[in-house]
TIRO-2110 file (N, C-alpha, C; in Angstrom, 1 decimal):
// TIRO-2110
-141.4, -26.3, 9.7, N, 1, A
-141.5, -25.4, 8.6, CA, 1, A
-142.6, -24.4, 9.0, C, 1, A
-142.4, -23.2, 8.6, N, 2, A
-143.3, -22.1, 8.9, CA, 2, A
-144.3, -21.9, 7.8, C, 2, A
-145.4, -21.3, 8.2, N, 3, A
-146.5, -21.0, 7.2, CA, 3, A
-145.9, -20.1, 6.1, C, 3, A
-145.1, -19.2, 6.4, N, 4, A
-144.5, -18.3, 5.4, CA, 4, A
-143.8, -19.0, 4.3, C, 4, A
-143.3, -20.2, 4.6, N, 5, A
-142.6, -21.0, 3.6, CA, 5, A
-143.5, -21.6, 2.5, C, 5, A
-144.8, -21.7, 2.8, N, 6, A
-145.7, -22.4, 1.9, CA, 6, A
-146.9, -21.5, 1.4, C, 6, A
-147.0, -20.4, 2.0, N, 7, A
-148.2, -19.6, 1.7, CA, 7, A
-148.1, -19.0, 0.3, C, 7, A
-149.3, -18.6, -0.2, N, 8, A
-149.3, -17.9, -1.5, CA, 8, A
-149.2, -16.4, -1.2, C, 8, A
-148.3, -15.8, -2.0, N, 9, A
-148.0, -14.4, -1.7, CA, 9, A
-147.8, -13.7, -3.1, C, 9, A
-148.2, -12.5, -3.3, N, 10, A
-149.0, -11.7, -2.4, CA, 10, A
-150.5, -12.2, -2.5, C, 10, A
-151.3, -11.9, -1.4, N, 11, A
-152.7, -12.3, -1.5, CA, 11, A
-153.4, -11.4, -2.5, C, 11, A
-154.5, -12.0, -3.1, N, 12, A
-155.3, -11.2, -4.0, CA, 12, A
-156.3, -10.5, -3.1, C, 12, A
-156.4, -9.2, -3.3, N, 13, A
-157.3, -8.4, -2.4, CA, 13, A
-158.3, -7.5, -3.2, C, 13, A
-159.3, -7.1, -2.5, N, 14, A
-160.2, -6.1, -3.0, CA, 14, A
-160.5, -5.2, -1.9, C, 14, A
-161.0, -4.0, -2.2, N, 15, A
-161.4, -3.0, -1.2, CA, 15, A
-162.8, -3.4, -0.7, C, 15, A
-163.2, -3.0, 0.6, N, 16, A
-164.5, -3.3, 1.1, CA, 16, A
-165.6, -2.7, 0.2, C, 16, A
-165.4, -1.7, -0.5, N, 17, A
-166.4, -1.1, -1.4, CA, 17, A
-166.5, -1.7, -2.8, C, 17, A
-165.6, -2.7, -3.1, N, 18, A
-165.6, -3.4, -4.3, CA, 18, A
-167.0, -4.1, -4.4, C, 18, A
-167.5, -4.3, -5.6, N, 19, A
-168.8, -5.0, -5.8, CA, 19, A
-168.6, -6.5, -6.0, C, 19, A
-169.6, -7.2, -5.8, N, 20, A
-169.6, -8.6, -6.1, CA, 20, A
-169.1, -8.9, -7.5, C, 20, A
-169.5, -8.2, -8.4, N, 21, A
-169.1, -8.4, -9.8, CA, 21, A
-167.6, -8.1, -9.9, C, 21, A
-167.1, -7.1, -9.3, N, 22, A
-165.6, -6.8, -9.4, CA, 22, A
-164.8, -7.9, -8.7, C, 22, A
-165.3, -8.4, -7.6, N, 23, A
-164.6, -9.5, -6.9, CA, 23, A
-164.6, -10.7, -7.7, C, 23, A
-165.7, -11.0, -8.4, N, 24, A
-165.8, -12.2, -9.3, CA, 24, A
-164.8, -12.1, -10.4, C, 24, A
-164.8, -10.9, -11.0, N, 25, A
-163.8, -10.6, -12.1, CA, 25, A
-162.4, -10.7, -11.6, C, 25, A
-162.1, -10.3, -10.5, N, 26, A
-160.7, -10.3, -9.9, CA, 26, A
-160.3, -11.8, -9.7, C, 26, A
-161.3, -12.6, -9.2, N, 27, A
-161.0, -14.0, -9.0, CA, 27, A
-160.7, -14.7, -10.4, C, 27, A
-161.5, -14.3, -11.3, N, 28, A
-161.3, -14.9, -12.7, CA, 28, A
-160.0, -14.5, -13.3, C, 28, A
-159.7, -13.3, -13.2, N, 29, A
-158.4, -12.7, -13.8, CA, 29, A
-157.2, -13.4, -13.1, C, 29, A
-157.3, -13.5, -11.8, N, 30, A
-156.1, -14.0, -11.0, CA, 30, A
-156.1, -15.5, -10.9, C, 30, A
-157.2, -16.2, -11.4, N, 31, A
-157.4, -17.6, -11.3, CA, 31, A
-157.3, -18.1, -9.8, C, 31, A
-158.1, -17.5, -9.0, N, 32, A
-158.1, -17.9, -7.5, CA, 32, A
-159.6, -18.1, -7.1, C, 32, A
-159.7, -18.7, -6.0, N, 33, A
-161.1, -19.0, -5.5, CA, 33, A
-161.5, -18.1, -4.4, C, 33, A
-160.7, -17.2, -4.0, N, 34, A
-161.1, -16.2, -3.0, CA, 34, A
-160.3, -14.9, -3.1, C, 34, A
-160.8, -13.9, -2.5, N, 35, A
-160.1, -12.6, -2.4, CA, 35, A
-160.2, -12.2, -0.9, C, 35, A
-159.2, -11.5, -0.5, N, 36, A
-159.2, -10.9, 0.9, CA, 36, A
-159.7, -9.5, 0.7, C, 36, A
-160.6, -9.1, 1.6, N, 37, A
-161.2, -7.8, 1.7, CA, 37, A
-160.3, -7.0, 2.6, C, 37, A
-159.6, -6.0, 2.0, N, 38, A
-158.6, -5.3, 2.8, CA, 38, A
-158.8, -3.8, 2.6, C, 38, A
-158.7, -3.0, 3.6, N, 39, A
-158.8, -1.6, 3.6, CA, 39, A
-157.8, -1.0, 4.6, C, 39, A
-157.0, 0.0, 4.3, N, 40, A
-156.0, 0.6, 5.2, CA, 40, A
-155.1, -0.5, 5.8, C, 40, A
-154.7, -1.4, 4.9, N, 41, A
-153.8, -2.5, 5.4, CA, 41, A
-154.4, -3.4, 6.5, C, 41, A
-155.7, -3.4, 6.6, N, 42, A
-156.4, -4.2, 7.6, CA, 42, A
-157.3, -5.2, 6.9, C, 42, A
-157.3, -6.4, 7.4, N, 43, A
-158.2, -7.5, 6.9, CA, 43, A
-159.6, -7.2, 7.4, C, 43, A
-160.5, -7.1, 6.5, N, 44, A
-161.9, -6.9, 6.9, CA, 44, A
-162.7, -8.2, 6.8, C, 44, A
-162.3, -9.1, 5.9, N, 45, A
-163.0, -10.3, 5.7, CA, 45, A
-162.5, -11.0, 4.5, C, 45, A
-163.3, -12.1, 4.1, N, 46, A
-162.9, -12.9, 2.9, CA, 46, A
-164.1, -13.2, 2.1, C, 46, A
-163.9, -13.1, 0.8, N, 47, A
-165.0, -13.5, -0.1, CA, 47, A
-164.5, -14.7, -1.0, C, 47, A
-165.3, -15.7, -1.0, N, 48, A
-164.9, -16.9, -1.8, CA, 48, A
-165.9, -17.0, -3.0, C, 48, A
-165.5, -17.9, -3.9, N, 49, A
-166.3, -18.2, -5.0, CA, 49, A
-167.7, -18.7, -4.5, C, 49, A
-167.6, -19.5, -3.5, N, 50, A
-168.8, -20.1, -2.9, CA, 50, A
-169.7, -19.0, -2.3, C, 50, A
-169.1, -18.0, -1.7, N, 51, A
-169.9, -16.8, -1.2, CA, 51, A
-170.6, -16.2, -2.3, C, 51, A
-170.0, -16.0, -3.4, N, 52, A
-170.6, -15.3, -4.6, CA, 52, A
-171.8, -16.2, -5.1, C, 52, A
-171.6, -17.5, -5.1, N, 53, A
-172.7, -18.3, -5.6, CA, 53, A
-173.9, -18.4, -4.6, C, 53, A
-173.6, -18.6, -3.3, N, 54, A
-174.6, -18.8, -2.3, CA, 54, A
-175.2, -17.5, -1.8, C, 54, A
-174.4, -16.5, -1.6, N, 55, A
-174.9, -15.3, -0.9, CA, 55, A
-175.3, -14.2, -1.9, C, 55, A
-174.9, -14.4, -3.2, N, 56, A
-175.2, -13.3, -4.2, CA, 56, A
-176.1, -13.9, -5.2, C, 56, A
-175.6, -14.9, -6.0, N, 57, A
-176.4, -15.4, -7.2, CA, 57, A
-177.6, -16.1, -6.7, C, 57, A
-177.6, -17.0, -5.8, N, 58, A
-178.7, -17.8, -5.4, CA, 58, A
-179.8, -17.0, -4.8, C, 58, A
-179.5, -15.8, -4.2, N, 59, A
-180.5, -15.0, -3.5, CA, 59, A
-181.0, -13.9, -4.4, C, 59, A
-180.4, -13.7, -5.6, N, 60, A
-180.8, -12.7, -6.5, CA, 60, A
-180.3, -11.3, -6.0, C, 60, A
-179.2, -11.3, -5.2, N, 61, A
-178.6, -10.0, -4.8, CA, 61, A
-178.0, -9.3, -6.0, C, 61, A
-178.1, -8.0, -6.0, N, 62, A
-177.6, -7.2, -7.1, CA, 62, A
-176.1, -7.4, -7.1, C, 62, A
-175.5, -7.7, -8.3, N, 63, A
-174.1, -7.9, -8.4, CA, 63, A
-173.2, -6.6, -8.1, C, 63, A
-173.9, -5.5, -8.0, N, 64, A
-173.2, -4.2, -7.7, CA, 64, A
-173.2, -4.0, -6.2, C, 64, A
-173.6, -5.0, -5.4, N, 65, A
-173.6, -4.9, -3.9, CA, 65, A
-172.1, -5.0, -3.5, C, 65, A
-171.7, -4.1, -2.5, N, 66, A
-170.4, -4.1, -2.0, CA, 66, A
-170.1, -5.4, -1.3, C, 66, A
-168.9, -5.9, -1.4, N, 67, A
-168.5, -7.2, -0.8, CA, 67, A
-168.6, -7.1, 0.7, C, 67, A
-168.5, -5.9, 1.3, N, 68, A
-168.5, -5.7, 2.7, CA, 68, A
-169.9, -6.2, 3.3, C, 68, A
-170.9, -6.3, 2.4, N, 69, A
-172.2, -6.7, 2.8, CA, 69, A
-172.5, -8.2, 2.9, C, 69, A
-171.6, -9.0, 2.3, N, 70, A
-171.8, -10.4, 2.3, CA, 70, A
-170.5, -11.2, 2.5, C, 70, A
-169.4, -10.5, 2.8, N, 71, A
-168.1, -11.2, 3.0, CA, 71, A
-168.2, -12.0, 4.3, C, 71, A
-167.3, -13.0, 4.5, N, 72, A
-167.2, -13.8, 5.7, CA, 72, A
-166.3, -13.0, 6.6, C, 72, A
-166.9, -12.6, 7.8, N, 73, A
-166.1, -11.8, 8.7, CA, 73, A
-166.6, -12.1, 10.1, C, 73, A
-165.8, -12.1, 11.1, N, 74, A
-164.3, -11.9, 11.0, CA, 74, A
-163.7, -13.2, 10.4, C, 74, A
-162.6, -13.0, 9.7, N, 75, A
-161.9, -14.1, 9.1, CA, 75, A
-161.1, -14.9, 10.1, C, 75, A
-161.0, -16.2, 9.9, N, 76, A
-160.1, -17.0, 10.7, CA, 76, A
-158.7, -16.9, 10.1, C, 76, A
-157.7, -16.6, 10.9, N, 77, A
-156.4, -16.3, 10.3, CA, 77, A
-155.3, -17.1, 11.0, C, 77, A
-154.1, -17.0, 10.4, N, 78, A
-152.9, -17.6, 11.0, CA, 78, A
-151.8, -16.5, 10.8, C, 78, A
-150.8, -16.6, 11.6, N, 79, A
-149.6, -15.7, 11.5, CA, 79, A
-148.5, -16.3, 10.6, C, 79, A
-147.9, -15.5, 9.8, N, 80, A
-146.8, -16.0, 8.9, CA, 80, A
-145.7, -16.7, 9.7, C, 80, A
-145.5, -16.4, 10.9, N, 81, A
-144.4, -17.0, 11.7, CA, 81, A
-144.8, -18.3, 12.4, C, 81, A
-146.1, -18.6, 12.3, N, 82, A
-146.6, -19.8, 13.0, CA, 82, A
-146.0, -21.1, 12.2, C, 82, A
-145.9, -22.1, 13.0, N, 83, A
-145.5, -23.4, 12.4, CA, 83, A
-146.6, -24.0, 11.6, C, 83, A
-146.4, -24.8, 10.6, N, 84, A
-147.4, -25.5, 9.8, CA, 84, A
-148.4, -26.3, 10.7, C, 84, A
-147.9, -26.8, 11.8, N, 85, A
-148.7, -27.6, 12.7, CA, 85, A
-149.9, -26.7, 13.2, C, 85, A
-149.6, -25.4, 13.5, N, 86, A
-150.7, -24.5, 13.9, CA, 86, A
-151.7, -24.4, 12.8, C, 86, A
-151.3, -24.3, 11.6, N, 87, A
-152.3, -24.2, 10.5, CA, 87, A
-153.1, -25.5, 10.4, C, 87, A
-152.5, -26.6, 10.5, N, 88, A
-153.3, -27.9, 10.5, CA, 88, A
-154.4, -27.8, 11.6, C, 88, A
-154.0, -27.4, 12.8, N, 89, A
-155.0, -27.3, 13.9, CA, 89, A
-156.1, -26.3, 13.6, C, 89, A
-155.8, -25.1, 13.0, N, 90, A
-156.8, -24.1, 12.7, CA, 90, A
-157.7, -24.7, 11.6, C, 90, A
-157.2, -25.3, 10.6, N, 91, A
-158.0, -25.9, 9.5, CA, 91, A
-159.0, -26.9, 10.1, C, 91, A
-158.5, -27.8, 11.0, N, 92, A
-159.4, -28.8, 11.6, CA, 92, A
-160.5, -28.1, 12.4, C, 92, A
-160.1, -27.1, 13.3, N, 93, A
-161.1, -26.5, 14.2, CA, 93, A
-162.1, -25.6, 13.4, C, 93, A
-161.6, -24.9, 12.4, N, 94, A
-162.5, -23.9, 11.8, CA, 94, A
-163.3, -24.4, 10.6, C, 94, A
-162.9, -25.5, 10.0, N, 95, A
-163.6, -26.1, 8.9, CA, 95, A
-163.7, -25.2, 7.7, C, 95, A
-162.6, -24.4, 7.5, N, 96, A
-162.5, -23.6, 6.3, CA, 96, A
-161.4, -24.2, 5.3, C, 96, A
-161.4, -23.7, 4.1, N, 97, A
-160.4, -24.3, 3.1, CA, 97, A
-159.3, -23.3, 2.8, C, 97, A
-159.4, -22.0, 3.3, N, 98, A
-158.4, -21.0, 3.0, CA, 98, A
-158.3, -20.2, 4.3, C, 98, A
-157.0, -19.8, 4.6, N, 99, A
-156.7, -19.0, 5.7, CA, 99, A
-155.9, -17.8, 5.3, C, 99, A
-156.4, -16.6, 5.6, N, 100, A
-155.5, -15.4, 5.4, CA, 100, A
-154.3, -15.5, 6.3, C, 100, A
-153.1, -15.1, 5.8, N, 101, A
-151.9, -15.1, 6.7, CA, 101, A
-151.6, -13.7, 7.0, C, 101, A
-151.4, -13.4, 8.3, N, 102, A
-151.1, -12.0, 8.7, CA, 102, A
-149.6, -11.9, 9.2, C, 102, A
-149.1, -10.7, 9.1, N, 103, A
-147.8, -10.5, 9.7, CA, 103, A
-147.9, -10.1, 11.2, C, 103, A
-146.8, -9.8, 11.8, N, 104, A
-146.9, -9.5, 13.2, CA, 104, A
-147.7, -8.3, 13.6, C, 104, A
-148.0, -7.4, 12.6, N, 105, A
-148.8, -6.2, 12.8, CA, 105, A
-150.2, -6.4, 12.3, C, 105, A
-150.6, -7.6, 12.1, N, 106, A
-152.0, -8.0, 11.7, CA, 106, A
-152.3, -7.5, 10.3, C, 106, A
-151.3, -7.4, 9.5, N, 107, A
-151.5, -7.0, 8.1, CA, 107, A
-151.5, -8.2, 7.2, C, 107, A
-152.4, -8.4, 6.3, N, 108, A
-152.5, -9.6, 5.4, CA, 108, A
-151.2, -9.6, 4.5, C, 108, A
-150.5, -10.7, 4.5, N, 109, A
-149.3, -10.9, 3.7, CA, 109, A
-149.4, -12.1, 2.8, C, 109, A
-150.4, -12.9, 2.9, N, 110, A
-150.5, -14.2, 2.1, CA, 110, A
-151.8, -14.9, 2.4, C, 110, A
-151.8, -16.1, 1.7, N, 111, A
-153.0, -16.9, 1.9, CA, 111, A
-152.5, -18.4, 1.9, C, 111, A
-153.1, -19.1, 2.8, N, 112, A
-152.8, -20.5, 2.9, CA, 112, A
-154.0, -21.3, 2.7, C, 112, A
-153.9, -22.2, 1.7, N, 113, A
-155.1, -23.1, 1.3, CA, 113, A
-154.8, -24.5, 1.8, C, 113, A
-155.9, -25.3, 2.0, N, 114, A
-155.7, -26.7, 2.3, CA, 114, A
-154.9, -27.4, 1.3, C, 114, A
-155.1, -27.0, 0.0, N, 115, A
-154.3, -27.6, -1.1, CA, 115, A
-152.8, -27.4, -0.9, C, 115, A
-152.4, -26.2, -0.3, N, 116, A
-151.0, -26.0, 0.0, CA, 116, A
-150.4, -27.0, 1.0, C, 116, A
-151.3, -27.4, 2.0, N, 117, A
-150.9, -28.4, 3.0, CA, 117, A
-150.8, -29.8, 2.3, C, 117, A
-151.7, -30.1, 1.4, N, 118, A
-151.7, -31.4, 0.6, CA, 118, A
-150.3, -31.5, -0.1, C, 118, A
-149.9, -30.4, -0.7, N, 119, A
-148.7, -30.4, -1.5, CA, 119, A
-147.5, -30.6, -0.5, C, 119, A
-147.6, -30.0, 0.7, N, 120, A
-146.5, -30.2, 1.7, CA, 120, A
-146.4, -31.7, 2.1, C, 120, A
-147.6, -32.3, 2.4, N, 121, A
-147.6, -33.7, 2.8, CA, 121, A
-147.1, -34.5, 1.6, C, 121, A
-147.5, -34.3, 0.4, N, 122, A
-147.0, -35.1, -0.7, CA, 122, A
-145.5, -34.9, -0.9, C, 122, A
-145.0, -33.7, -0.7, N, 123, A
-143.5, -33.5, -0.8, CA, 123, A
-142.8, -34.3, 0.3, C, 123, A
-143.3, -34.2, 1.5, N, 124, A
-142.7, -35.0, 2.6, CA, 124, A
-142.7, -36.5, 2.3, C, 124, A
-143.8, -37.0, 1.8, N, 125, A
-143.9, -38.4, 1.5, CA, 125, A
-142.9, -38.8, 0.4, C, 125, A
-142.8, -37.9, -0.6, N, 126, A
-141.9, -38.1, -1.7, CA, 126, A
-140.4, -38.1, -1.2, C, 126, A
-140.1, -37.2, -0.3, N, 127, A
-138.8, -37.1, 0.3, CA, 127, A
-138.4, -38.3, 1.1, C, 127, A
-139.4, -38.9, 1.7, N, 128, A
-139.2, -40.1, 2.5, CA, 128, A
-139.2, -41.4, 1.6, C, 128, A
-140.1, -41.4, 0.6, N, 129, A
-140.2, -42.6, -0.3, CA, 129, A
-138.9, -42.8, -1.1, C, 129, A
-138.3, -41.7, -1.6, N, 130, A
-137.1, -41.8, -2.4, CA, 130, A
-136.0, -42.7, -1.8, C, 130, A
-135.5, -42.3, -0.6, N, 131, A
-134.5, -43.1, 0.0, CA, 131, A
-134.9, -44.5, 0.4, C, 131, A
-136.2, -44.6, 0.8, N, 132, A
-136.7, -46.0, 1.2, CA, 132, A
-136.7, -46.9, 0.0, C, 132, A
-137.2, -46.3, -1.1, N, 133, A
-137.3, -47.1, -2.4, CA, 133, A
-135.9, -47.5, -2.8, C, 133, A
-135.0, -46.6, -2.8, N, 134, A
-133.6, -46.8, -3.3, CA, 134, A
-133.0, -47.9, -2.4, C, 134, A
-133.2, -47.8, -1.1, N, 135, A
-132.7, -48.8, -0.2, CA, 135, A
-133.2, -50.2, -0.5, C, 135, A
-134.5, -50.3, -0.7, N, 136, A
-135.1, -51.6, -1.0, CA, 136, A
-134.6, -52.1, -2.3, C, 136, A
-134.3, -51.3, -3.3, N, 137, A
-133.8, -51.7, -4.6, CA, 137, A
-132.4, -52.3, -4.4, C, 137, A
-131.6, -51.6, -3.6, N, 138, A
-130.2, -52.0, -3.4, CA, 138, A
-130.1, -53.3, -2.6, C, 138, A
-131.1, -53.5, -1.7, N, 139, A
-131.0, -54.7, -0.9, CA, 139, A
-131.7, -55.9, -1.6, C, 139, A
-132.5, -55.6, -2.6, N, 140, A
-133.2, -56.6, -3.3, CA, 140, A
-134.5, -56.9, -2.7, C, 140, A
-135.5, -57.0, -3.5, N, 141, A
-136.9, -57.2, -2.9, CA, 141, A
-137.0, -58.6, -2.3, C, 141, A
-137.8, -58.6, -1.2, N, 142, A
-138.0, -59.9, -0.5, CA, 142, A
-139.5, -60.3, -0.4, C, 142, A
-140.4, -59.5, -1.0, N, 143, A
-141.8, -59.7, -0.9, CA, 143, A
-142.3, -60.5, -2.1, C, 143, A
-143.6, -60.7, -2.1, N, 144, A
-144.2, -61.4, -3.2, CA, 144, A
-143.9, -60.8, -4.5, C, 144, A
-143.6, -61.6, -5.5, N, 145, A
-143.3, -61.1, -6.8, CA, 145, A
-141.8, -60.8, -7.0, C, 145, A
-141.0, -60.9, -5.9, N, 146, A
-139.5, -60.7, -6.0, CA, 146, A
-138.9, -62.0, -6.6, C, 146, A
-137.7, -61.8, -7.1, N, 147, A
-137.0, -62.9, -7.7, CA, 147, A
-136.8, -64.0, -6.6, C, 147, A
-137.2, -65.2, -7.0, N, 148, A
-137.0, -66.4, -6.1, CA, 148, A
-138.2, -66.6, -5.1, C, 148, A
-139.1, -65.7, -5.0, N, 149, A
-140.2, -65.8, -4.1, CA, 149, A
-141.5, -65.9, -4.9, C, 149, A
-142.3, -66.9, -4.7, N, 150, A
-143.5, -67.0, -5.5, CA, 150, A
-144.5, -65.9, -5.1, C, 150, A
-145.2, -65.4, -6.1, N, 151, A
-146.2, -64.3, -5.9, CA, 151, A
-147.5, -64.7, -5.6, C, 151, A
END
C-alpha cells in the first residue's frame, strides 16, 4: 500500500508570515494538531500544537510572532508514492508523530500521522481476524470453554 492511499488530504497550511495566533486558530477551525508552513508551493516547515505551547506560550512569545520564527524546519517528509513501510521507518528514525507528504516535485500534498498507521494496522488485523474467526466457528472450538472440554 502507498502513503497516498492513507494520507490526509489536502493538508492544512499557513503562510510563513502567518502569526502564532492565526496558526492556532486555523488548527482549531480545522480540528487538526498541526499546520504545514507553505509558501510558493514549497514546504518551509511544520507548526504543531506542541510548538505553540512550548515555543510560544511557555516562553511568553508574542502571539503575533510569524510562524517562520518558531516552526520546526527542515521538516522530515515522505513522498506520496512511497510504500507505507517507508513511512514506518521514517517515523521510527525521526521520532515525530506527523509527516508532511510531498509529490514528485517536492510540493506538499498531504499529511501522514502515526494515528493513520494505527488505523491501517487495525484494519489489517480486522481483515485477518474475520476469516480466522469464521473458520474457527465453522470447525467448532477446541480450547478451554468449548463444548465438551472443561474450562
